[in-house]
C-alpha positions as CSV (number, residue, x, y, z in Angstrom):
1,M,76.6,203.5,58.6
2,R,78.1,205.4,61.4
3,Y,82.0,205.7,61.6
4,R,85.0,205.6,64.1
5,I,87.8,207.8,63.8
6,L,89.2,208.0,67.1
7,G,91.9,205.3,67.7
8,V,91.1,202.7,65.1
9,S,89.2,203.7,62.2
10,Q,85.8,201.8,62.5
11,A,82.5,201.8,60.7
12,E,79.4,200.0,62.7
13,D,76.5,198.8,60.9
14,G,73.0,199.8,61.5
15,Q,72.6,197.3,64.4
16,G,76.1,198.9,65.7
17,G,78.2,195.8,64.8
18,V,81.9,196.4,64.1
19,V,82.4,196.4,59.7
20,S,85.9,195.3,59.5
21,V,87.5,198.3,57.4
22,G,90.6,196.7,56.5
23,G,94.5,197.8,56.4
24,P,96.1,200.2,58.2
25,R,95.9,202.9,54.5
26,V,92.1,202.0,54.1
27,R,91.5,203.0,57.4
28,A,93.7,206.3,57.0
29,L,91.6,206.4,53.9
30,L,88.2,206.5,55.7
31,A,89.6,208.5,58.8
32,A,90.4,211.4,56.0
33,L,87.0,211.5,54.3
34,A,85.0,211.1,57.7
35,A,86.6,214.1,59.0
36,R,85.6,216.1,56.1
37,A,81.9,213.7,56.1
38,G,79.7,215.2,53.2
39,R,82.0,217.5,51.8
40,V,84.7,216.5,48.9
41,T,87.9,215.6,49.5
42,A,90.6,216.4,47.0
43,P,92.7,213.4,45.4
44,A,95.9,215.0,46.1
45,D,94.7,215.6,49.9
46,L,93.7,212.6,50.3
47,I,96.9,210.6,48.9
48,D,98.9,213.1,51.1
49,E,97.0,211.9,54.3
50,V,97.3,208.3,53.4
51,W,100.8,208.0,52.3
52,A,102.5,211.1,53.8
53,D,106.4,210.9,52.8
54,D,105.9,207.5,51.4
55,L,103.9,208.2,48.1
56,P,103.4,204.6,45.9
57,Q,104.7,205.4,42.1
58,D,101.5,205.7,40.5
59,A,99.9,207.5,43.7
60,P,96.5,208.5,41.8
61,A,96.1,204.6,40.6
62,A,97.1,203.6,44.5
63,L,94.1,205.9,45.6
64,Q,91.5,204.5,42.8
65,A,92.5,201.2,44.3
66,L,91.9,202.0,48.4
67,V,88.7,203.8,47.1
68,G,87.6,200.2,45.6
69,R,88.5,198.2,49.0
70,L,86.4,201.0,51.1
71,R,83.5,200.8,48.6
72,R,83.7,196.9,49.3
73,T,83.6,197.7,52.8
74,V,81.1,200.4,53.2
75,G,79.3,200.3,50.2
76,K,79.9,201.6,47.2
77,E,77.2,204.5,47.9
78,A,79.1,205.6,51.0
79,V,82.2,207.0,49.0
80,V,81.4,209.3,46.0
81,S,83.0,210.1,43.1
82,E,82.1,214.0,42.4
83,P,84.0,216.8,40.6
84,G,86.8,217.4,42.9
85,G,87.6,214.0,44.3
86,Y,85.7,211.6,46.9
87,R,83.0,212.5,49.4
88,L,82.1,210.4,52.3
89,A,78.4,210.2,51.9
90,A,77.7,211.1,55.7
91,D,75.5,213.3,57.9
92,Q,74.6,214.6,61.7
93,G,72.9,211.1,61.9
94,D,76.2,209.4,61.7
95,K,78.3,210.5,64.5
96,G,78.0,209.9,67.9
97,P,80.2,209.3,71.3
98,G,83.7,208.8,69.6
99,L,82.7,209.3,65.9
100,F,84.1,211.8,64.0
């Protein structure tokens, strides 16, 4: 899986086909995780980046729901839960022109 975060956030499958990630908040979550690919990001940081000044009533639960939606799109192994937050399981091979 490869990820594009410049312009509209996208994912590409192994054959280069574009995978529909979902709505703007799911794409914002993908962009936030891809910007720190391979590193754990705290839920509070993801919430701030996805919702900014428009926080939902139960932001941690809303984040968990978004993570679930993103996992259904890119695969559950791509977004890893770790102590302290979430990590996009990506490496140098997942980068390319216009990619994170």
